C-alpha positions as CSV (number, residue, x, y, z in Angstrom):
1,X,16.6,22.8,22.3
2,X,16.9,19.7,20.1
3,X,14.8,16.8,21.3
4,X,15.6,13.2,20.7
5,X,13.0,10.6,20.0
6,X,13.5,7.7,22.3
7,X,11.0,4.8,22.6
8,X,11.6,3.0,25.9
9,X,9.2,0.2,24.8
10,X,11.3,-0.5,21.7
11,X,13.6,-3.4,22.0
12,X,16.2,-1.7,19.9
13,X,19.2,-0.7,22.1
14,X,18.9,2.9,23.3
15,X,22.3,3.9,21.9
16,X,21.2,2.7,18.5
17,X,18.0,4.7,18.8
18,X,20.1,7.8,19.6
19,X,22.3,7.2,16.6
20,X,19.4,6.6,14.3
21,X,17.5,9.6,15.5
22,X,20.4,12.0,15.0
23,X,21.3,10.6,11.6
24,X,17.6,10.8,10.5
25,X,17.3,14.4,11.7
26,X,20.5,15.4,9.9
27,X,19.1,13.9,6.7
28,X,15.8,15.6,7.2
29,X,17.4,19.0,7.8
30,X,16.2,19.2,11.4
31,X,19.9,19.3,12.6
32,X,22.2,21.5,10.6
33,X,25.9,21.6,10.2
34,X,27.6,23.3,13.1
35,X,24.6,22.9,15.5
36,X,25.5,21.7,19.0
37,X,24.0,18.5,20.3
38,X,22.6,18.3,23.8
39,X,25.3,17.4,26.4
40,X,25.9,13.8,27.5
41,X,24.8,14.7,31.0
42,X,21.6,16.4,29.7
43,X,20.6,13.5,27.5
44,X,21.3,11.0,30.3
45,X,19.1,12.9,32.8
46,X,16.4,14.0,30.4
47,X,15.7,10.5,28.9
48,X,16.6,8.4,31.9
49,X,19.6,6.8,30.2
50,X,22.9,5.6,31.5
51,X,25.8,8.0,30.8
52,X,27.7,5.2,29.1
53,X,24.8,4.6,26.7
54,X,24.9,8.2,25.5
55,X,28.7,8.2,25.3
56,X,28.6,5.1,23.1
57,X,26.0,6.7,20.8
58,X,28.0,9.9,20.4
59,X,31.2,8.0,19.9
60,X,29.6,6.0,17.1
61,X,28.2,9.1,15.5
62,X,31.7,10.7,15.6
63,X,33.4,7.6,14.1
64,X,30.8,7.6,11.3
65,X,31.6,11.3,10.6
66,X,28.2,12.7,11.5
67,X,29.4,14.7,14.5
68,X,32.7,16.1,15.8
69,X,33.7,17.0,19.3
70,X,35.4,20.1,20.7
71,X,37.2,19.6,24.0
72,X,35.4,21.3,26.9
73,X,32.5,22.4,24.7
74,X,30.7,19.3,23.4
75,X,29.5,17.7,20.2
76,X,28.6,19.4,17.0
77,X,26.9,18.3,13.8
78,X,29.5,17.6,11.1
79,X,27.4,15.7,8.5
80,X,25.2,17.6,6.1
81,X,21.8,16.8,4.7
82,X,22.0,14.1,1.9
83,X,18.8,15.2,0.2
84,X,17.8,11.5,-0.1
85,X,14.4,10.6,1.3
86,X,14.0,7.6,3.5
87,X,10.7,5.8,2.9
88,X,9.0,2.9,4.6
89,X,6.6,1.1,2.2
90,X,4.1,-1.2,4.0
91,X,2.1,-3.5,1.6
92,X,-0.6,-6.0,2.4
93,X,1.0,-8.6,0.2
94,X,3.5,-8.9,-2.7
95,X,1.4,-10.4,-5.5
96,X,2.4,-9.9,-9.1
97,X,0.2,-6.9,-9.3
98,X,1.6,-5.3,-6.2
99,X,5.1,-5.9,-7.5
100,X,4.1,-3.7,-10.5
101,X,3.2,-0.9,-8.1
102,X,6.4,-1.4,-6.1
103,X,8.7,-1.3,-9.1
104,X,6.9,1.7,-10.7
105,X,7.2,3.5,-7.4
106,X,10.9,2.8,-7.1
107,X,11.6,3.8,-10.7
108,X,9.7,7.1,-10.4
109,X,11.6,7.9,-7.2
110,X,15.0,7.2,-8.9
111,X,18.0,8.1,-6.8
112,X,16.0,10.6,-4.7
113,X,15.0,8.1,-2.1
114,X,15.7,4.8,-0.4
115,X,12.8,2.5,0.2
116,X,12.4,-0.2,2.9
117,X,9.6,-2.7,2.2
118,X,7.5,-4.5,4.9
119,X,4.5,-6.8,4.3
120,X,1.7,-6.8,7.0
121,X,-0.2,-9.8,5.4
122,X,-3.6,-8.1,6.2
123,X,-2.8,-8.4,9.9
124,X,-3.6,-5.2,11.9
125,X,-1.6,-6.2,14.9
126,X,1.5,-6.8,12.8
127,X,1.0,-3.4,11.1
128,X,0.8,-1.7,14.5
129,X,4.0,-3.4,15.5
130,X,5.8,-2.2,12.3
131,X,4.6,1.4,12.8
132,X,5.6,1.5,16.5
133,X,9.0,0.1,15.8
134,X,9.7,2.5,13.0
135,X,7.9,5.7,13.9
136,X,10.1,8.7,13.6
137,X,12.7,6.8,11.6
138,X,11.6,7.7,8.1
139,X,10.6,10.8,6.1
140,X,7.5,9.1,4.7
141,X,5.3,6.1,5.5
142,X,3.5,4.6,2.4
143,X,0.7,2.3,3.6
144,X,-1.7,-0.1,1.8
145,X,-4.5,-0.1,4.4
146,X,-6.1,-3.5,3.7
147,X,-6.7,-5.4,7.0
148,X,-8.8,-8.4,8.0
149,X,-7.0,-10.1,10.9
150,X,-7.0,-8.6,14.4
151,X,-9.1,-5.6,13.4
152,X,-11.2,-6.2,16.5
153,X,-8.1,-5.7,18.6
154,X,-6.3,-2.9,16.9
155,X,-7.8,0.5,16.0
156,X,-6.1,1.0,12.6
157,X,-7.1,4.6,12.3
158,X,-5.5,5.4,15.7
159,X,-2.3,3.7,14.5
160,X,-2.3,5.8,11.3
161,X,-3.0,9.0,13.2
162,X,0.3,8.5,15.0
163,X,2.0,9.3,11.7
164,X,2.2,13.0,10.9
165,X,-0.1,13.8,7.9
166,X,2.8,15.3,5.9
167,X,4.6,11.9,6.2
168,X,1.7,9.6,5.4
169,X,0.8,8.2,2.0
170,X,-2.2,5.9,1.5
171,X,-1.8,3.5,-1.5
172,X,-4.5,1.4,-3.2
173,X,-7.2,2.2,-0.7
174,X,-8.6,5.5,0.6
175,X,-9.7,6.0,4.2
176,X,-12.2,9.0,4.1
177,X,-12.6,8.9,7.9
178,X,-8.9,9.7,8.3
179,X,-9.1,13.4,8.2
180,X,-6.4,15.9,7.2
181,X,-4.3,16.8,4.2
182,X,-2.4,13.7,3.1
183,X,-1.4,11.9,0.0
184,X,-3.7,9.1,-1.2
185,X,-3.7,7.2,-4.6
186,X,-6.4,4.7,-4.4
187,X,-9.1,2.5,-6.0
188,X,-12.7,3.2,-5.2
189,X,-13.6,-0.4,-5.5
190,X,-17.4,-0.1,-5.4
191,X,-17.6,2.8,-7.8
192,X,-14.9,1.4,-10.1
193,X,-16.6,-2.0,-10.5
194,X,-19.9,-0.4,-11.1
195,X,-18.6,2.1,-13.7
196,X,-16.4,-0.5,-15.5
197,X,-19.4,-2.9,-15.8
198,X,-21.6,-0.1,-17.0
199,X,-19.0,0.8,-19.7
200,X,-19.4,-2.7,-21.0
201,X,-23.2,-2.9,-20.9
202,X,-23.3,-3.3,-24.6
203,X,-21.2,-6.5,-24.3
204,X,-23.2,-7.7,-21.2
205,X,-26.6,-7.2,-22.9
206,X,-26.7,-10.7,-24.4
207,X,-26.3,-12.3,-20.9
208,X,-29.4,-12.7,-18.7
209,X,-27.4,-13.8,-15.6
210,X,-24.2,-12.5,-14.1
211,X,-22.2,-14.6,-11.6
212,X,-19.4,-13.1,-9.4
213,X,-16.9,-15.7,-8.2
214,X,-15.8,-14.1,-4.9
215,X,-13.6,-16.2,-2.6
216,X,-14.5,-15.4,1.0
217,X,-11.0,-16.3,2.2
218,X,-9.2,-14.2,-0.5
219,X,-9.0,-11.0,1.5
220,X,-10.7,-9.0,-1.2
221,X,-12.7,-5.8,-0.5
222,X,-16.4,-6.2,0.1
223,X,-16.9,-3.1,-1.9
224,X,-16.4,-5.3,-5.0
225,X,-19.5,-7.2,-4.1
226,X,-21.5,-4.0,-3.5
227,X,-20.5,-2.5,-6.9
228,X,-21.4,-5.8,-8.6
229,X,-24.8,-5.9,-6.9
230,X,-25.5,-2.3,-7.6
231,X,-24.9,-2.8,-11.3
232,X,-27.0,-6.0,-11.6
233,X,-30.0,-4.4,-9.8
234,X,-29.7,-1.2,-11.9
235,X,-29.6,-3.3,-15.1
236,X,-32.3,-5.7,-13.8
237,X,-30.0,-8.7,-14.3
238,X,-30.3,-12.0,-12.4
239,X,-27.2,-12.5,-10.4
240,X,-25.4,-14.8,-8.0
241,X,-22.3,-14.7,-5.9
242,X,-20.3,-18.0,-5.4
243,X,-17.1,-18.7,-3.6
244,X,-15.4,-20.7,-6.3
245,X,-15.9,-22.1,-9.8
246,X,-15.4,-25.8,-8.9
247,X,-19.1,-26.5,-8.2
248,X,-20.4,-24.1,-10.9
249,X,-22.1,-25.6,-13.8
250,X,-21.6,-23.5,-16.9
251,X,-24.9,-22.2,-18.3
252,X,-25.7,-20.3,-21.5
253,X,-26.6,-16.6,-21.4
254,X,-24.4,-16.3,-18.3
255,X,-21.4,-14.1,-17.8
256,X,-18.9,-14.9,-15.1
257,X,-16.8,-12.3,-13.3
258,X,-13.7,-13.8,-11.6
259,X,-11.0,-12.5,-9.4
260,X,-8.6,-15.4,-9.0
261,X,-6.7,-17.0,-11.9
262,X,-7.6,-20.5,-10.7
263,X,-11.3,-19.8,-11.1
264,X,-10.7,-18.3,-14.5
265,X,-8.8,-21.4,-15.6
266,X,-11.6,-23.7,-14.2
267,X,-14.3,-21.8,-16.1
268,X,-12.3,-21.8,-19.4
269,X,-11.9,-25.6,-19.1
270,X,-15.5,-26.2,-18.3
271,X,-16.7,-24.0,-21.2
272,X,-14.4,-25.9,-23.6
273,X,-16.0,-29.2,-22.4
274,X,-19.4,-27.9,-23.7
275,X,-20.7,-26.9,-27.1
276,X,-21.0,-23.3,-25.9
277,X,-18.8,-20.6,-27.4
278,X,-16.9,-18.2,-25.2
279,X,-17.9,-14.6,-25.8
280,X,-21.2,-15.6,-27.4
281,X,-23.0,-18.1,-25.2
282,X,-20.9,-17.8,-22.1
283,X,-19.0,-14.6,-21.0
284,X,-15.9,-14.4,-19.0
285,X,-14.6,-11.2,-17.3
286,X,-11.5,-11.2,-15.1
287,X,-10.0,-8.8,-12.6
288,X,-6.6,-7.3,-13.3
289,X,-4.8,-7.7,-16.6
290,X,-1.9,-10.1,-17.3
291,X,0.0,-11.2,-20.4
292,X,-1.6,-14.6,-20.4
293,X,-5.1,-13.1,-20.3
294,X,-4.2,-10.9,-23.3
295,X,-3.0,-14.0,-25.1
296,X,-6.2,-15.9,-24.3
297,X,-8.2,-12.8,-25.2
298,X,-9.9,-12.5,-21.8
299,X,-11.8,-9.3,-21.2
300,X,-10.6,-7.6,-18.0
301,X,-11.5,-4.8,-15.6
302,X,-8.4,-3.4,-14.0
303,X,-6.8,-0.5,-12.4
304,X,-3.5,0.9,-13.8
305,X,-1.0,-0.4,-11.4
306,X,2.0,1.3,-12.9
307,X,0.2,4.7,-12.8
308,X,-0.6,4.1,-9.2
309,X,3.1,3.7,-8.3
310,X,4.2,6.6,-10.5
311,X,1.6,8.9,-9.2
312,X,2.3,8.2,-5.5
313,X,6.0,8.9,-6.1
314,X,5.4,12.1,-8.0
315,X,3.0,13.5,-5.4
316,X,5.5,12.6,-2.6
317,X,8.4,14.2,-4.4
318,X,6.4,17.3,-5.2
319,X,4.9,17.5,-1.7
320,X,1.4,17.6,-3.1
321,X,-0.9,16.4,-0.3
322,X,-3.9,15.4,-2.3
323,X,-6.1,12.3,-2.8
324,X,-6.3,10.9,-6.3
325,X,-8.5,8.1,-7.6
326,X,-6.4,5.8,-9.8
327,X,-7.6,5.0,-13.3
328,X,-9.8,1.9,-13.6
329,X,-11.3,0.6,-16.9
330,X,-12.5,-2.3,-18.9
331,X,-10.2,-3.8,-21.6
332,X,-12.4,-5.4,-24.2
333,X,-11.5,-8.7,-25.7
334,X,-13.3,-11.7,-27.2
335,X,-14.3,-13.5,-24.0
336,X,-17.3,-11.2,-23.5
């Protein structure tokens, strides 16, 4: 017997929930052409709904061409599976770099899917609300699990565990504690930072001190700090971690590693106000590449954002439930 997914806590009108559930299951192949839907009386009694609510839903489905009715017998599935996936993409923010992932993901999916985009703004409570309002409405849920706000009130893992593993895709960050076979295309921030810095040890050799400019209010993973510290300790480098470049006095034999463009611009300006030469006396290393950084010849450490989007789409379409670390590397230029 076909079961509807009705959420009595959802503010969406119940008849619309019925319509959405039936259409989704037709598209997913759960309901096939010619299959009979549960009777109006059965749905009304089974799900504690008014008969008029169910009648309204079935009437809307019929008018849309998804079902047909046979007098004295009931309602039957008329529509057929479209073959197009419905995907809910939930990102932490829509920065220029996240847009690269988004557009690469869309391009790789092509006409095989439709994608709805939500932003949770690092807020675990908002993320929980998005999932609860949309659970069961999509074929796949693609999530960037970066959270800082309300993590003391919301168990993110429990929220994610509500999503069937064959429908869940983790993007940008892996959650090893979330067990099961699922798709993940992620950065390993601690290991990535350490290995990228290690690959540039020949460039960093002339600097006795490394400074990481790490804004505490920037919602950046703490693993970046751990990878930086690990490298400095292993290489026996003096190091410091500061919140911004405004109060930093540029010193020779020092390399600065920056995340935000404002700090990068501040350090370039301060270096130009001295007699120090960038790339010889003072080093600059920035996170994430951009056209302007290429023009200014700024060395960067970066993940491949386009590859992340393409890989996630390919795994999703091929139904390969594996976890893959996205490429991360140093692009060498004259600032180091």
